N, C-alpha and C positions, 0 to 999 in steps of 0.2 A: 339591468345595466351593470357592466363589469367595473368595479372600482379599481383604479390604477393608482399605485403609489410611486411617486417619483423618488429618485435617489437623493436623500437629504442626509445631512450629518446631524446626529443626535449624541449628546453626552449625558448620561444619567448617573446619579449617585447610586452606589450599590453596596450592599452589606451582606448579601446572601451567601451562605456557605454551601459548597458542593456537597453532594450526598455522601461521598465517602469521607469518614472522619479525618483521615490523614491527608486529604486533598487540599491544596491551597485555594483560597478564595480568588475568584476571577477579578481582574483589574478593570475599573471603569475606563472606557475608551470611546473615541468617536466612532459612530456606526453609520452605515448606509442602510436604509430600509429595504425591505424585500419588494421586488417588483411583481406583485400579485397579478394574475391573469385569469382567464377563463378556466384553464387547466394548469394545475401546479403540481410539482413533484419535490419530494425530499429524497436524497440519495446517500447511502453509505456504501463504502467499498474498502477492501483490503484492511478490515478492522483487526485481523490477526490476533483475536483474543483480548484486545484492549478494552474490555467492557467495563472495567473499573475507572476508565479515564486515565489521564496523566497526573500522577500524584506528585510530580515535581515541576509541573508547568501550569501556571494559572490559566493560560489562554485556552487550554484543552482539558480542563479539570472536571467536566461533567461526565457522569457515568451513564450506563445504558438505561438505568431507571429514569434518570433525568430526560433521556431521549424518548423513552416511552411516554412520559408526561408531555414533552414537547410535541410529539406526534399527535397525541390526543387533542391537545389544546389548539394546534394548528388545524386539525380537521374540524374542530368546533367553530373556529373562525371562518373556515371555508364554507361550512354549512350556513352560518349566519349571513354570509354575503352571497350565497347562492352559487358558489363556484365549487370546483372539485380539487381535492388534494390526494395524491397517490404516493406511496412509499416504495422505494426500489432499493435492492441490495445486489451488488454485482460480484460477490464471492471473495475468496481468500479470507474466510472468517477464522481460520485455524492457524496455529503455529506462530509464536511471536510474543507470548506474554505468560507469566507464571500462572495466571488464572486458568489458562488452557493447558500449558505444557507440563505443569507439575502435578496434575491430578492423575489418578489411576482408576479407570482408563483415562487417557488424555481427552479433554473436552467434557468430562463428567459434569462440570458445572456450567461451562459456557453455552452448551447446547440448550440447557434449561433456561438460561438467561436470554439467549437470542430469540427464542420462540415467543417471548412475551411481547415483542413488538409486532404490530399489525402491518406486516409487509405485503404489498399487493403484487409485486413481481420480484422474483429473485432467481439467481442462477449459481452455478458452481464456479469456483476458481481453480487454478492448477494445484494449489496446496491441498485441496480436498481430495486429490486423486493420487498423491505421491505414494500413499501406503494403502495396503489392502483393507485394513480395519477402518481407516478413515473413510474410504470410498463406500464401504458397506454400511457404515453408520449413516452416511449421508443418504443412501438409498432407503435404508430400513427405518430411519427415524426422522431425519430432517425433512426429507421430501413429504412424508405424510403429515408432519406438523403444520405444513402450510397449505394443505388441502387444495391442490391444483394450481397454486400461485407459483410454485417452483417449476421452472422450465429448463429443459436441456435439449436444445435443438440439434446438437452434434455430439452428444456423449451417450454411449451405451455402457452397460455393465453386465457382467455375467452373474445372474441371480444366484446368490449363495445357497439357496434352497433347491433350485431346479437345475442350475448350470446353464440355463438358456441365456442367450444374449438378448437383452431387452433395453429399451430407453431408460436412462437414469431417472427421468421425469418426463412429463408430457412435452411434446415438441413445441407446441404453441398454445396460446390461450386467446380467446375472443370474449370481450366483456364490454359492458356499457357503464359509464360513470353515472352516479346516482343523481347528481344535481343538474348538470348540463347535458346529460345524455350523449356524451361523446363515445362513439363506437371505436374500440381500440382492438387492434390485433397485435399481440405481444409475442416475442420470441426470447430465448435465452441461449447465448452462444459462449463458447470458450475459444480463445485463439488457437492456432494450430500447434497445440502442445504435444510433444513427443515423449515426455518423460513420465507418463502415468504408469502406475502399477499394472501388471498384466491382467488384472480382473476388470479393467475398464478399457474402452476404446474411444479415442477422440478422433472423429472424422474431420478432415480439413474443411474449413468453411467453404472453399471453392467447390469441393465435391458435394457438400450438403445442399448448397443453393441450386444445384442442378437437379435435385431429386424431385419427383412428381409431387410429393406432398407439399413441398415448399413452393414450387411453381404454381400449384393450385391455390395455395393459401394467399399468395400475394396478388392473385387475380380476383379476389373477393371484392365485389363492387359495393358492399354494404359496410364500408370502413371509412372512418373519419380521420384516423391516425394510426400509423405504424409505430410500434414501440419495440426497440431492440435493446434488451438488457444483456450486457456481455462483459465477461472478464477478458476484455480486449482493449488494447491501446486505441484511443480514438483517432490517432493519426497512424493508420496501419493498413496493410494490404487486405486484411480480413474485412474491415469495415468498408473500405473502398469497393470491394467486390460485392458486398451486400447492397450498398447504396446503388451501385450500377445495375444490379439485378432487378431491384424494385423499380428504378426509374425506367427501365426498358419496357415495363408493362403498365406502369402507373406513374405518370410524369408529374402530377401536381399534388397528390395527397401528402400532407405533412408527415415527416418522419422525425421521431425523437430517439436518438441513440444515447445510451448510458455506457460508459466504459470503466475500465479498471486496469490493474496489473502494474502500471508504471509508477504508482504512488505519488502522482502529482495532481495539482489543480490545473484543469485545462478545459477549454471550451472551443469547439471547432465548428466552422460553418462549411457544410458540404454544398449546399445550394440555398436559394432564398427560402425554401420551406423544409430544410433538413439541417439539424444541428445536433451536436454531441457534447455531453458533459462528462467529465471525470472528476471525482471528488476526493482526491488525496489518499490518505493512509491513516492507520492506527488511531481511529476515532479522534483525529485532529479536526476533521472537516465534516460538516453536514452540507451536502450540496443542495442548492435550491434552483430550480428552473421553472419557467412558466411559459405558457403559450396563450396568446389572445387571438381572437378572430377566427377560430376553427368553425367551419361550416358543418353543422351536425345534421344527421338524419334522425336523431333521437328527439328527446323532449325539451332540449335546451333552448336558449334564446336564439332567435333568428338574426343572423348577421347579413349585411348587404352583400350581394353577390360579387361586388367589385372589391370588397375588403379582403386583403390577403392576411394570413396569420403573421403575428410578430412573436419573436422568441426573446426571452431574457434569462439572465442567470445571476446567481450570487453564491459565494462560498462562505458558509457560516462557521465561525470559530466555535468549537464545541465547548461552550461554557455557559453557566447560568446567566451571566450578564447578557449575552446574546439572546438566549432563549426567552428570558423575561421581556426583553426589549421588543423582540419580534412578535411575541404573543400579546403585547400590551397589557401584561399582567404584572403582579408583584409577588413577593415571597409568600404572602398570606393566601393567595388564590391560584398560584401556578401549579404546584405539585398535586398530582393525582394519587389516590390511595394505591392504585395499581403500580405506578412508577415508584413510589416510596417502598412498596413491598419488594420490588425488584432490586432496589438499592440495598435494602437490608439483607436480601439473599446474597448479593455480591459480597457484602461486608462479612457475613458469616462464612462464606466459602473461602475468602481470603484468610480469615482466622484459622480455619481448619487446615489450610495448606501451609500455614506459617510463612506467608509471603513477606511479612515484615521482619523476619529473622535477619539480623545484621551480620554480614560477613566482614565489613570494614567500612572505612570512610574515605571516599575519593578525595584526594587533596586538592583537586582542581577539576575543571571541566575538560573532558576529552571528546573531540568532535570527529564524526565520520566524514562529513562533507562540508562543515562550516569552517574548517581549518585546512590549509594545504598539507599534502603529504609529500615529503616528510616534514614534520615540525613538532615542537614540544607539545603542542595542543592537539595533535592528531592521535586518535585512538589506534590507528594502524601503526604509527610509530611506537607507541607503547607496546603494542603486540609484537612488533618486529624486534625491538631492542630488549624487552624484558620478558614478556610472558612466554613467547615461543622458545627462546633459548633455555629458560629456567624450568619450564613445565613439560615440554615435549622431549622427554628423556627416557630411553630404554636402558635399564640397568645393565643388560647384557652387552650393549653396544655403545655405552655412554662416552667412551674414549675415541670412538671412530668419528672422523670428520663427516659432517653431514650438512646438507642443504634442506631446510624445512620450508615447505610451500603451503600457503593457505590462500583461499580466494577472499577478496574484500567483501563479497556478499555474505560471508559467514558472520560478519558483524552487521547487525540489523539496526542499531540505534546508538545514540550518544550516551556518554557517561557524564552525569552531572555531579558537581562538587557536593559532597555530603554523603548521606547513607547509601551504601551499596548493599542491597538486600538480596534475599533469595529470589524475589521477584525481578530485581535488576538483572540477575544472572541470565534469566530466560529472555528478558527484554533485549539484552545486548547480543545474545546468541542462543536461540532456542533449540538449535539442531543438535541431535545426539550423536553426530558423526564422531568417530575416533580417528586416529591417525594410522596410516599404512606406510610401508616403505619397500623399496627395492634395494638390495644390498649390492655394493661393489659396482656401481654405475661409473663408467669412465668420467672423470671430472670435466674434461673438455666438452663432453656431450651434456652432462647434467646442468652445467652452468648456462646452457642455451635454452633450456626448457622455459624459464621465466620469460625470456624475450618473446618466445612464440605465444605463450599464454596472454601476454600483454599487448601484442600488436594487432589483436583481432584478426589474425591470419585467416584467410578463407580456406586454408587447408583443412580445418576442422569440419566445417560444414560440407566441403567437397568430398572428404573421405567418410564422414559420418554425419548425415544431415541433421540429426537430433542434437549435435554438439555445437551449439552456438556459443561462441566465446563471450558474447555479451551476457550470457546467463551466469557468468562468474562474478560480475560486479553488482553493486546495489541496484535494485530495479529502477530507481529514479534516473539512472544514467542512460536508460534506453531512450528517453525523451529529452533529457537535458544534455545537450551535445557540446557544451562549452562552459568554461568557468565564468561565473558572474560575480564580480568582486565589488563590494561596497567599500568606499573609503570616505573619510570625513576630513574636513579642514577647519579645525577649531569650532566644530559643531555648526558650521555654516553650510548646511546641506541644501542643495536644490534638487528636489525629488523628481528627477526626470528618468526616462527609461532608455535603456540601450537599444540599438537596432534589434528588431525581432526577427529571428531566423525561421519562424513558422513551425518550430518543433518544441521549443522549451516552454512548457506550460506555466511554470512558476519562476519568473525571472526577477531577482531582486532589483530594486530600483538603484540607479547609480547616483553618484554625488558629484557636484562641482562646487566651486567656491563663489558663485555669482550672487548667492543670496546674502544680503547685508542685514536684513531684518530678522533677528533671531526669534522674534515673537510672531513670525509669520505663521508658524504651525505649532500645535500643542506638542508637549513631550509625548512621544509615541513609544509604545512597547515594541520590541523586535518581533517580527512575524512575517507571514506571507504577504508579498506584494506582487500579485499575479498579473501578467500580461497575456491576453489570449486574443482570439479572433474578434471579440466584441470590445476590446479596449483594455483599460487599466482600472476600471471601477468595479471589478467583480467581487473582491473581498469585502465581506460585510464590515470587518474591523479595519480601521485605518492604522497601519503599522509602519514602523521604520524597517528598512530592508535588512536582510540577512544574506551574507555572501554564500556562494555555493562553489565548491571546488571538486572537480572530477578526480577520482582516484583510480589507480591501476586495477586491472582485473584481479591480479594476484600480487602478493608480497612474499619476500623470501628472507629468512634468517640464515646466516652462515655460522655454524656452530663448530667449535674446535678447529677452525681453519686458521692458517697463518694470517697475521695482520701486519702488513708492511708499516702502517703508520705507528704501530707500537714497537717498532724495531725488531719485529719477529722475522728472522732470516730463514725460516723454514721454506722449502719449496712447496708449491701446491701439490696436493696428493694426486696419485694416479687415479684413484677411485674414491668415491664417497657413497655414503648412504643417502639416497634420495627419499626424503620423508615428505608426506603430503596428507592433507586432510582427505578423508575417504570420498567426499563428494566429488573431488576433482580427478579421481583416478582415471576415468575414461579419457579426459583431456591429456593427462600426463602420459599415458601409454601411447596415445596417438602422436603426441609430440616426439616421444622417443623413437617411435617407428619412422616418423618423417626425418629424424636426424640420423637414421641408419642403424639403430639398435633393434634387436629382435625380442625385447622383453614382452611377456604376455601376462595374463592374469595369474597364472601359476607361479610367477616370480614374485608376486606381491604377498607380503605377510603383515600381520598386525604389529603395531609399534606402541610402546609405552603401556603395555598391558591392556590395550583397547579402551583405555579411559576416554570418556567423551570430552570433547572440547569445552562444553558447558561446565563440566566438573572441574576441568583444569583451571578455568577462569576463577571459579569460586574459591578454589584452594589457593590460588596465587594471591587473591585479595586477602584471604584469611592470614596468609603468611607475611604480607608486605604492607598492609595499610592498617593504621591504628583504628580502634573502635570507639574513640571518644569524638563524636561529631559535634 
């Protein structure tokens, strides 16, 4: 008999410390229990090197060693109850944290950390493929580390030893779960990514599913569940195509999709026996989903022929309070020796990389999407008004009027009041792009480039299909298509949800002033308040909502330009230096071409000594913020 746990609220006293010594202790909060079923999954995605956890956010302060212990304890609980638990990861494990980006070579420590988790199905993200050495390391090291569990259904690589084009990893995997005997056919996909380094080839999903090997695989009659692990948005043309292809030949076998890439919590229903889960970003979320009522051809329990499968989900906040609660253990018996050793390794790696080295103390919080742009609390405003004008300077052309462009996606995370460390620098912007410029661009043309970059003009994709304007902004904005603003009225909030547009996976709850009983709900910590296709009860931790503001694809600083508001009576210059971060060069050149200019790559030169943007940020903090936190 499968034991089912209904969603109930629990509040426990908590005193456990997170494994990393500098991490804050999690805060006790009301929790919903996990809806265990016959087959259960834990998912991570878009971890981007955050294996040490969040050292300034209690809600997400568990590290990868804690997750190793959590995975083992959850599997033990599954075994005790005669059900199955599988672990899935859907890519983008690299770039985004000092633990990955500051080592030489990059990923020296994180690859060792990551392999310690017993993951049953995993795939690549797009960040694993941007650079030659990252893709080769994935092929030569990460894939073998997982002994057939790593799947690459639509990615090939040119073998660095032979030069032959070969699959990055096996195309699919068929296996049977140990307790219930569920026969699973698993695949690993990447969205239609066109920006990989030229040592890899990403075939479109639409073309891949037409191939004979895929069509033969989905016609296998000895299957109880299809599993698609993908670095793919779960509301996308790619997953729509896969779902349609499977249903054309197999109309009733359950399908479980796992997604990634858009950095949100979301759960989508494709049909009554097909669901998809996406589990956030940056080690904030451990996704949990379960399926009950699978008819198996293996050794598991026999279910009535009339009983259809049921699907459930939960988004677990990545902290020890949640982990202990869901395993029904305590501080004395939760941690495993294996997990503790992983945590110690992370701590020593951080020490060797000097990630706690202090550059300065942020005087306030600066938000990427939690505050509107422009505003004093926006990190993009700080970037536009201070950092870009003061740091993006070329001594040879410092007196020349210039427009400085950068994409908002170059900023990856918020800045919290307090220590701004070496680690923070990589967290805020891990990319090593420098700045480039085109000299003497007609001002009347140059000033129109920002507008083209920000209005998501179809000209980019029409003239160059790989240049999607949406790639310039934070990944979350692919799915979150509108602002969601939480307001309060003397703390008399009525936690109700706004209309759901079917696309925004994590929508903060809205407020009104109808509630008169201030004791109606406990004091809640701010956090995710997700609305998805299954409702509003997906988050394991009950939070107060956080506002989300969309930001433009790019921002621009005008430097050494006339300023009418300051009484500057100079006329606008005839020409300017058009300066831009290296990543957006293809978009800039295409925009200039559309505007009638004939600039080409040969007209582009390095600017500010080719210093990386990451380095500029750390130097600006050193020069402008005090060190007494």
